C-alpha positions as CSV (number, residue, x, y, z in Angstrom):
1,M,-32.9,-27.5,68.5
2,K,-33.3,-23.9,69.5
3,N,-36.0,-22.5,71.8
4,I,-38.1,-20.7,69.2
5,E,-39.6,-18.1,71.7
6,A,-36.2,-17.4,73.2
7,N,-34.8,-16.9,69.7
8,K,-37.5,-14.4,68.8
9,V,-36.9,-12.5,72.1
10,E,-33.1,-12.3,71.4
11,I,-33.5,-11.2,67.8
12,N,-36.0,-8.5,68.8
13,R,-33.5,-7.3,71.4
14,Q,-30.8,-7.0,68.8
15,L,-33.2,-5.3,66.3
16,E,-33.7,-2.6,69.0
17,Y,-30.0,-2.1,69.3
18,I,-29.7,-1.8,65.5
19,K,-32.3,1.0,65.7
20,K,-30.4,2.7,68.5
21,V,-27.1,2.6,66.6
22,A,-28.8,3.7,63.4
23,K,-30.3,6.7,65.3
24,I,-26.8,7.7,66.6
25,N,-25.4,7.3,63.1
26,D,-28.2,9.2,61.3
27,G,-26.9,11.7,58.8
28,K,-23.2,11.0,59.5
29,N,-22.4,8.9,56.4
30,Y,-20.4,6.4,58.4
31,T,-18.6,3.5,56.6
32,Y,-17.4,0.0,57.5
33,Y,-14.7,-2.3,56.3
34,I,-14.7,-6.0,56.8
35,L,-11.9,-8.6,56.3
36,T,-12.9,-12.2,56.3
37,M,-10.4,-14.9,57.0
38,G,-11.0,-18.6,56.7
39,C,-13.7,-20.9,55.4
40,Q,-17.1,-20.5,53.8
41,L,-18.7,-20.7,57.2
42,N,-16.8,-17.5,58.1
43,E,-17.8,-15.9,54.9
44,N,-21.4,-16.7,55.7
45,D,-21.0,-15.2,59.2
46,S,-19.5,-12.1,57.6
47,E,-22.6,-11.7,55.4
48,K,-24.6,-11.5,58.6
49,L,-22.2,-8.9,60.1
50,C,-22.5,-6.9,56.9
51,G,-26.3,-7.1,57.1
52,M,-26.3,-5.8,60.6
53,A,-23.7,-3.1,59.9
54,E,-25.7,-1.7,57.0
55,Q,-29.0,-1.6,58.9
56,M,-27.1,0.4,61.6
57,G,-26.3,3.1,59.0
58,Y,-22.8,2.0,57.8
59,T,-21.9,1.8,54.1
60,K,-19.3,-0.7,53.0
61,V,-15.9,0.5,51.7
62,A,-13.2,-1.5,50.0
63,E,-10.3,0.2,51.8
64,M,-9.6,0.1,55.6
65,N,-8.3,3.7,55.5
66,D,-11.8,4.9,54.6
67,A,-13.6,3.1,57.4
68,D,-15.3,4.3,60.6
69,L,-16.0,0.8,61.7
70,I,-13.3,-1.9,61.1
71,I,-14.4,-5.6,61.5
72,F,-12.0,-8.6,61.4
73,N,-13.7,-12.0,61.1
74,T,-10.9,-14.4,62.0
75,C,-9.9,-18.0,61.4
76,C,-7.6,-20.1,63.5
77,I,-7.0,-23.1,61.3
78,R,-3.5,-22.1,60.2
79,E,-0.8,-20.0,61.8
80,N,-0.5,-17.5,58.9
81,A,-4.1,-16.3,59.8
82,E,-2.7,-15.0,63.1
83,D,0.3,-13.3,61.4
84,R,-2.2,-11.7,59.0
85,L,-4.4,-10.4,61.7
86,F,-1.6,-8.9,63.7
87,G,-0.3,-7.2,60.6
88,K,-3.7,-5.7,59.8
89,L,-4.1,-4.5,63.4
90,G,-1.1,-2.4,62.9
91,E,-2.8,-0.7,59.9
92,A,-6.0,-0.4,61.8
93,K,-4.4,1.4,64.7
94,K,-3.2,4.2,62.3
95,V,-6.7,4.5,60.9
96,K,-8.2,4.7,64.4
97,E,-5.8,7.5,65.3
98,K,-6.8,9.4,62.2
99,R,-10.6,8.8,62.1
100,N,-11.4,7.6,65.7
101,S,-12.6,4.3,64.1
102,I,-14.1,1.5,66.1
103,I,-12.2,-1.8,65.8
104,A,-14.0,-5.1,66.3
105,I,-12.5,-8.6,66.1
106,G,-14.7,-11.8,65.9
107,G,-14.6,-15.3,64.7
108,C,-12.9,-18.5,65.6
109,M,-9.6,-17.0,66.8
110,M,-11.5,-15.1,69.5
111,Q,-12.5,-18.5,71.1
112,E,-8.9,-19.1,72.0
113,K,-8.0,-17.6,75.4
114,N,-4.4,-17.2,74.5
115,M,-5.4,-15.0,71.5
116,T,-7.7,-12.8,73.4
117,D,-5.1,-12.4,76.2
118,K,-2.5,-11.4,73.6
119,I,-4.9,-8.8,72.0
120,H,-5.7,-7.3,75.4
121,E,-2.0,-7.1,76.2
122,S,-0.5,-6.0,72.9
123,Y,-3.4,-4.3,71.1
124,P,-5.3,-2.4,73.8
125,F,-6.8,-0.1,71.2
126,V,-9.2,-2.8,70.0
127,D,-12.8,-1.9,71.1
128,I,-14.8,-5.2,70.7
129,L,-14.0,-8.9,70.9
130,F,-16.8,-11.3,70.1
131,G,-16.8,-15.1,69.6
132,T,-18.5,-17.5,67.2
133,H,-21.4,-18.0,69.6
134,T,-22.1,-14.3,70.2
135,L,-22.0,-12.9,66.6
136,H,-25.7,-12.2,66.9
137,K,-25.0,-9.7,69.7
138,F,-22.8,-7.5,67.6
139,P,-25.4,-4.6,67.5
140,E,-25.6,-4.6,71.3
141,D,-21.8,-4.7,71.6
142,L,-21.3,-1.9,69.1
143,Y,-23.9,0.2,70.9
144,K,-22.2,-0.2,74.2
145,A,-18.8,0.5,72.7
146,I,-20.2,3.8,71.2
147,T,-22.0,5.0,74.3
148,T,-19.7,3.9,77.1
149,N,-16.3,4.1,75.3
150,K,-15.3,0.9,77.2
151,K,-13.6,-2.1,75.7
152,L,-15.9,-5.1,75.4
153,E,-15.4,-8.8,75.3
154,D,-18.4,-10.9,74.5
155,I,-17.3,-14.5,74.2
156,L,-19.0,-17.8,75.4
157,D,-16.9,-20.9,76.1
158,I,-20.0,-23.0,75.9
159,D,-22.0,-24.1,72.8
160,G,-24.3,-21.3,71.8
161,E,-27.7,-21.5,70.3
162,I,-28.1,-21.1,66.5
163,I,-29.9,-17.7,66.3
164,E,-32.2,-17.4,63.4
165,G,-33.4,-14.1,61.8
166,L,-30.3,-12.0,61.6
167,P,-30.1,-9.4,58.8
168,I,-27.8,-10.6,56.0
169,K,-26.1,-8.8,53.1
170,R,-24.8,-11.0,50.3
171,D,-22.3,-9.7,47.7
172,D,-23.1,-12.3,45.1
173,E,-26.4,-12.3,43.4
174,I,-26.2,-15.7,41.7
175,K,-24.7,-18.0,44.3
176,A,-25.4,-18.1,48.1
177,S,-24.3,-20.3,51.0
178,V,-26.7,-21.6,53.6
179,T,-25.5,-22.9,56.9
180,I,-27.2,-26.2,57.9
181,M,-25.3,-26.9,61.1
182,N,-22.6,-25.6,63.4
183,G,-19.8,-27.2,65.3
184,C,-18.0,-30.6,65.1
185,N,-17.8,-33.7,67.1
186,N,-14.9,-35.4,65.4
187,F,-11.9,-34.0,67.2
188,C,-9.3,-34.6,64.4
189,S,-6.0,-34.2,66.2
190,Y,-4.8,-31.4,63.9
191,C,-8.0,-29.3,64.1
192,I,-9.0,-26.6,66.5
193,V,-12.6,-26.3,65.1
194,P,-14.4,-28.3,67.8
195,Y,-12.8,-26.2,70.5
196,V,-13.9,-22.9,68.9
197,R,-17.1,-23.8,67.1
198,G,-18.4,-26.2,69.7
199,R,-20.3,-29.4,69.3
200,E,-22.6,-30.3,66.4
201,R,-25.9,-28.4,66.4
202,S,-28.2,-28.7,63.4
203,R,-30.5,-26.0,62.2
204,A,-34.2,-26.9,62.0
205,P,-35.2,-28.3,58.6
206,K,-37.9,-25.7,58.1
207,D,-35.5,-22.8,58.7
208,I,-33.1,-24.2,56.0
209,I,-35.8,-24.9,53.4
210,E,-37.5,-21.5,53.9
211,E,-34.1,-19.7,53.5
212,V,-33.5,-21.6,50.3
213,R,-36.9,-20.7,49.0
214,C,-36.4,-17.1,49.9
215,L,-33.1,-17.1,48.0
216,A,-34.8,-18.7,45.0
217,K,-37.4,-15.9,44.9
218,Q,-34.6,-13.3,45.0
219,G,-33.1,-14.9,41.9
220,Y,-30.3,-17.0,43.3
221,K,-29.4,-20.0,41.2
222,E,-26.8,-21.9,43.1
223,I,-26.9,-22.9,46.8
224,T,-24.0,-24.3,48.8
225,L,-25.0,-26.1,52.0
226,L,-22.5,-25.5,54.7
227,G,-21.3,-27.3,57.8
228,Q,-18.1,-28.7,59.4
229,N,-19.5,-32.2,58.8
230,V,-22.7,-31.8,56.7
231,N,-23.4,-35.5,56.2
232,S,-24.0,-35.9,60.0
233,Y,-26.8,-33.3,59.8
234,L,-29.5,-34.1,62.5
235,R,-27.5,-37.2,63.6
236,V,-27.0,-35.9,67.2
237,E,-30.6,-34.8,67.4
238,N,-31.8,-38.2,66.2
239,E,-29.5,-40.1,68.5
240,K,-30.2,-38.1,71.6
241,G,-34.0,-37.8,71.0
242,I,-33.8,-34.0,70.7
243,E,-37.1,-32.8,69.3
244,Y,-37.3,-30.8,66.1
245,E,-40.1,-29.8,63.9
246,K,-40.7,-32.3,61.1
247,Y,-40.8,-30.5,57.8
248,E,-40.9,-31.8,54.2
249,G,-39.9,-35.3,55.4
250,V,-36.4,-34.1,56.4
251,S,-34.7,-36.3,59.0
252,S,-31.1,-36.6,57.7
253,F,-28.7,-35.1,55.2
254,A,-29.9,-37.3,52.4
255,T,-33.5,-36.2,52.9
256,L,-32.4,-32.6,53.2
257,L,-30.7,-32.8,49.8
258,R,-33.9,-34.3,48.3
259,A,-36.0,-31.5,49.8
260,V,-33.8,-28.7,48.6
261,N,-33.7,-30.3,45.2
262,K,-37.5,-29.7,44.9
263,V,-37.2,-25.9,45.4
264,D,-38.2,-24.1,42.2
265,G,-35.8,-21.7,40.8
266,I,-32.6,-23.2,42.2
267,E,-30.5,-24.7,39.4
268,R,-27.5,-26.1,41.4
269,I,-26.8,-27.5,44.8
270,R,-23.4,-28.0,46.3
271,F,-22.3,-28.9,49.9
272,V,-19.1,-28.7,52.0
273,S,-17.7,-30.4,53.9
274,P,-18.7,-34.0,54.4
275,H,-16.7,-36.6,56.3
276,P,-15.8,-39.9,54.6
277,K,-16.7,-42.0,57.7
278,D,-20.3,-40.6,57.5
279,F,-20.8,-41.0,53.8
280,T,-23.8,-43.4,53.9
281,D,-25.5,-45.1,51.1
282,D,-28.6,-42.9,51.3
283,V,-26.5,-39.8,50.7
284,I,-24.8,-41.4,47.7
285,E,-28.3,-42.3,46.3
286,A,-29.6,-38.8,46.9
287,I,-26.6,-37.3,45.0
288,R,-27.3,-39.8,42.2
289,D,-31.1,-39.1,42.1
290,C,-31.2,-35.3,42.6
291,D,-30.7,-33.6,39.2
292,K,-29.7,-30.2,40.8
293,V,-27.1,-31.7,43.1
294,C,-23.7,-31.2,41.4
295,K,-21.8,-34.4,40.8
296,L,-18.5,-32.8,42.0
297,V,-18.3,-34.1,45.6
298,H,-15.7,-32.8,48.0
299,L,-14.3,-35.8,49.9
300,P,-11.5,-34.7,52.3
301,L,-8.7,-37.3,52.4
302,Q,-6.1,-35.4,54.6
303,S,-3.6,-38.3,54.2
304,G,-3.4,-41.5,52.2
305,S,-1.6,-43.3,55.0
306,T,-3.6,-45.5,57.3
307,N,-1.1,-45.0,60.0
308,V,-1.3,-41.2,59.7
309,L,-5.1,-41.2,59.5
310,K,-5.2,-43.2,62.7
311,V,-3.0,-40.6,64.5
312,M,-5.2,-37.9,62.9
313,N,-8.3,-39.5,64.5
314,R,-10.0,-39.7,61.1
315,K,-11.6,-43.0,61.7
316,Y,-11.1,-44.6,58.3
317,S,-8.2,-46.3,56.5
318,K,-6.7,-45.8,53.1
319,E,-8.5,-48.9,51.9
320,Q,-11.9,-47.7,53.3
321,Y,-11.4,-44.4,51.5
322,L,-10.6,-46.0,48.2
323,N,-13.5,-48.4,48.6
324,L,-15.9,-45.5,49.2
325,V,-14.6,-43.7,46.1
326,E,-15.2,-46.8,44.0
327,K,-18.8,-47.2,45.4
328,M,-19.5,-43.6,44.6
329,K,-18.1,-43.9,41.1
330,E,-20.2,-47.0,40.5
331,N,-23.4,-45.3,41.7
332,I,-23.1,-41.7,40.6
333,P,-22.8,-41.1,36.8
334,N,-20.3,-38.4,35.8
335,L,-18.9,-38.2,39.4
336,T,-15.9,-35.9,39.9
337,L,-14.1,-35.5,43.2
338,S,-12.2,-32.8,45.1
339,T,-10.3,-33.2,48.3
340,D,-8.1,-31.7,51.1
341,I,-4.7,-33.0,51.9
342,I,-2.3,-32.1,54.7
343,V,1.4,-32.6,54.1
344,G,3.8,-33.2,56.9
345,F,1.6,-34.2,59.8
346,P,3.7,-35.3,62.9
347,G,5.2,-38.7,62.4
348,E,4.6,-38.8,58.6
349,T,7.3,-40.9,57.0
350,D,8.4,-41.1,53.4
351,E,6.4,-44.3,53.1
352,D,3.3,-42.5,54.5
353,F,3.7,-39.7,52.0
354,E,4.0,-42.2,49.2
355,D,0.7,-43.6,50.3
356,T,-0.8,-40.2,49.9
357,L,0.6,-39.9,46.4
358,D,-0.8,-43.4,45.6
359,V,-4.3,-42.3,46.5
360,V,-4.0,-39.2,44.4
361,K,-2.9,-41.2,41.4
362,K,-5.7,-43.8,41.9
363,V,-8.6,-41.3,42.5
364,N,-7.5,-38.7,39.9
365,F,-9.2,-35.7,41.7
366,E,-10.7,-32.8,39.9
367,Q,-9.4,-30.4,42.5
368,V,-7.0,-30.8,45.4
369,Y,-6.6,-28.2,48.2
370,M,-3.1,-28.8,49.6
371,F,-1.9,-27.6,53.0
372,I,1.4,-27.8,54.8
373,Y,0.7,-28.9,58.4
374,S,0.5,-26.0,60.8
375,R,0.7,-26.5,64.5
376,R,-2.3,-25.2,66.4
377,A,-2.1,-24.6,70.2
378,G,-4.7,-26.6,72.0
379,T,-4.8,-29.6,69.6
380,P,-3.2,-33.0,70.2
381,G,-1.1,-32.6,67.1
382,D,0.7,-29.6,68.6
383,K,1.9,-31.7,71.5
384,M,3.3,-34.6,69.4
385,E,7.1,-34.8,69.6
386,N,7.8,-36.2,66.1
387,Q,7.1,-33.0,64.2
388,V,8.3,-33.1,60.6
389,P,11.0,-30.6,59.7
390,D,9.9,-27.7,57.6
391,N,12.3,-28.4,54.7
392,I,10.9,-32.0,54.4
393,K,7.3,-30.7,54.5
394,H,8.0,-28.2,51.7
395,K,9.8,-30.9,49.5
396,R,6.8,-33.2,49.9
397,F,4.4,-30.4,49.2
398,D,6.2,-29.6,46.0
399,R,6.0,-33.3,44.9
400,L,2.3,-33.4,45.6
401,K,1.7,-30.1,43.8
402,E,3.6,-31.4,40.7
403,L,1.5,-34.6,40.6
404,V,-1.8,-32.7,41.1
405,E,-1.0,-30.2,38.4
406,S,0.0,-32.9,35.9
407,Q,-3.4,-34.6,36.6
408,I,-5.3,-31.3,36.2
409,E,-3.5,-30.6,32.9
410,K,-4.5,-34.1,31.6
411,R,-8.1,-33.8,32.8
412,N,-8.4,-30.3,31.3
413,K,-7.5,-31.7,27.9
414,E,-10.4,-34.1,28.2
415,Y,-12.8,-31.2,28.4
416,V,-11.8,-29.8,25.0
417,G,-14.5,-30.5,22.4
418,T,-17.1,-31.3,25.0
419,I,-20.3,-29.3,25.6
420,Q,-20.7,-28.3,29.3
421,K,-23.6,-26.9,31.3
422,V,-22.2,-23.6,32.6
423,L,-23.8,-21.3,35.1
424,V,-23.0,-17.7,33.9
425,E,-21.8,-15.8,37.0
426,G,-20.8,-12.4,35.5
427,K,-18.2,-10.5,33.6
428,S,-14.6,-11.7,33.7
429,K,-12.5,-9.7,36.2
430,T,-9.6,-9.5,33.8
431,N,-11.5,-8.8,30.5
432,E,-14.8,-7.0,30.5
433,N,-15.5,-8.2,27.0
434,T,-15.8,-11.8,28.2
435,Y,-17.9,-13.6,30.8
436,T,-17.2,-16.3,33.3
437,G,-19.1,-19.2,34.7
438,R,-18.6,-22.7,36.2
439,T,-19.3,-26.2,35.1
440,D,-21.1,-28.8,37.3
441,S,-17.5,-29.9,38.2
442,N,-16.6,-26.4,39.3
443,K,-14.3,-25.7,36.4
444,V,-14.0,-22.0,35.6
445,V,-15.0,-21.2,31.9
446,I,-14.3,-18.0,30.1
447,F,-16.3,-17.1,27.0
448,E,-17.9,-14.3,25.0
449,G,-21.5,-13.6,25.9
450,K,-24.2,-11.1,26.7
451,E,-25.2,-9.4,30.0
452,E,-28.7,-11.0,29.8
453,N,-27.0,-14.4,30.1
454,I,-25.9,-13.8,33.7
455,G,-27.7,-16.2,36.0
456,K,-28.6,-18.7,33.2
457,V,-27.2,-22.2,32.7
458,L,-26.0,-22.4,29.1
459,D,-24.5,-25.0,26.9
460,V,-20.9,-24.0,26.3
461,K,-18.5,-25.9,24.0
462,I,-14.9,-26.0,25.4
463,I,-12.5,-24.9,22.7
464,S,-9.2,-24.7,24.7
465,E,-7.7,-25.5,28.1
466,H,-5.5,-23.7,30.5
467,M,-4.2,-24.8,34.0
468,W,-6.8,-22.9,36.0
469,Y,-9.6,-22.2,33.5
470,L,-11.1,-23.4,30.3
471,K,-12.1,-21.2,27.2
472,G,-15.4,-21.9,25.6
473,A,-18.1,-20.7,23.1
474,I,-21.8,-20.6,23.8
475,V,-23.7,-23.1,21.7
476,N,-26.4,-21.4,19.6
477,G,-25.7,-18.2,21.6
């Protein structure tokens, strides 16, 4: 757990830098543009970057061409993220030449030395590089870049403290994410996250609960608890005897769910991502008992083959995964499941892939996030010699996609005629005469409504189904 006094000192330092930059920017109407790549944790980090930027006198713009400060918050899970960044840096260079903009790159990709070396060598016009452990020092880095006109690199290779109290600017007024822990101890052989996010560190229970209460007072209705492995929350601290302030009886992920469930004003609670090997009975019981915890559970599979799972270092077998699913279905009424699947991991045979299809058929997921395996430098998977050829990976991906879409189509038909609890999120982006919301199972629903319905949970009867959304009508609305 963090040193509370040291945290306060560091936050106060950064608040002083925020004031210094704001003074420099006073009256200049400066703007900023931010591009977020990657997962919800990155999105949560970007909300903090936005909060700091706006307190320093910058106004957010939608187009990079209009920005005096350009921020890229990067991801390194898949190779296409690198390609996207390098393409955007070409655009940013032109903007810098035109407006003298400051360019800052942060996030997971900056924790990879080969990436920072490449940026120094090929993109010397970039002003600031910062890592996942030094995000809180962005005001200081920006001040130094402005006043010294020197290139800055602020990256820690070690595990950084979780700094509390950063300004935050959220785009959504209905749903909010709350990080409960950082880092990962699992070292799956395909994943770079433990190397760039560090080891597991849990936030103090009080900090999490108070943040949720604050969001509830601001009118937020749905909370998503975030972490690389949420159901191991406080495990390291408990095993190592690391002291933390006891609060609301929270000593595990299950007790955290129960505590957040008691917060007045919050209507729904979601969480991502758990790990099947850590899905203990007390977590299953908490999901069952807590009325606000959504019964759609994200349960990453990655592969249905026991052989591939072993090489992936996932620490469960096909049978153990299916047994866990059965236990959850027996104990949690109205349970639905979503998952992640990687196609074409090194050594995956036709038989291994058939095992994946078999699990998908048996579980009948509500949502499946499918990925073609992408080699990541620095991971064990990248060094494996038995890489699957691209054409085979794509053929398998297409087969999986066809199966998943056939299941979704069938499941969508089962919604027609039912009445669903829908959290109204706002007007539809494609038709301003209709509104959009989501069911407990995260299905998008489009329906006619009124502006005063936004933020409410309404009964909506499903009248028709489409592949990626449902159409409905408000009951007694």
